[in-house]
C-alpha positions, -999 to 999 in steps of 0.1 A, spaced: -249 -369 670 -269 -398 656 -251 -425 636 -261 -452 612 -240 -484 617 -234 -506 587 -213 -537 583 -192 -543 552 -169 -573 549 -173 -581 586 -163 -546 597 -186 -520 613 -188 -484 601 -206 -457 620 -218 -431 594 -229 -397 607 -231 -360 597 -213 -333 615 -205 -297 608 -173 -308 591 -190 -334 569 -219 -311 560 -193 -285 548 -173 -312 530 -205 -323 512 -215 -288 502 -179 -280 490 -179 -311 469 -211 -303 451 -239 -317 472 -272 -301 459 -302 -308 480 -325 -286 458 -316 -306 427 -310 -339 445 -329 -360 420 -314 -342 389 -279 -351 402 -288 -383 419 -257 -403 414 -234 -374 423 -254 -365 454 -256 -401 466 -219 -405 462 -211 -372 480 -234 -380 510 -221 -415 513 -185 -403 514 -194 -375 538 -209 -400 561 -175 -415 569 -158 -383 579 -170 -381 615 -159 -415 626 -136 -429 599 -112 -402 588 -89 -428 573 -116 -437 547 -109 -415 517 -137 -409 491 -122 -435 467 -123 -462 494 -158 -451 506 -171 -456 470 -156 -491 469 -172 -498 503 -205 -487 488 -202 -512 460 -193 -539 485 -222 -529 507 -246 -532 478 -231 -566 467 -237 -578 503 -273 -569 501 -272 -535 519 -297 -508 510 -276 -478 499 -306 -455 497 -317 -462 532 -282 -451 544 -283 -421 521 -318 -411 532 -305 -411 568 -275 -390 559 -297 -365 540 -321 -362 570 -291 -355 592 -277 -330 567 -311 -312 566 -315 -313 604 -280 -299 609 -286 -271 584 -320 -263 598 -306 -261 634 -280 -235 622 -306 -214 605 -330 -214 634 -301 -205 657 -292 -176 635 -327 -163 635 -328 -162 673 -299 -139 677 -297 -120 710 -286 -84 710 -293 -52 692 -289 -45 655 -282 -9 647 -284 5 612 -264 36 608 
């Protein structure tokens, strides 16, 4: 699992995407196909999902406050979000390619 380490208010956070965070993002409305049409929502969702793997104590409301602090401290939010989107896409693609390579017989009765 790759991670993106950021520092906010002198504390480091390791953001990453896992199966759990991908599911959380999808269940909370993340929409890759319409990413730009729902840009603010999708950015917020991915940002919050990024904390799940390594910072379970950071709830979405705190994650969004941390995003504002990160921005105020000169951090590039979209750089982080682009990393998380790439990880989300890689994770999803890995599952799809695994599903396509099933071993065994399929019988249609």
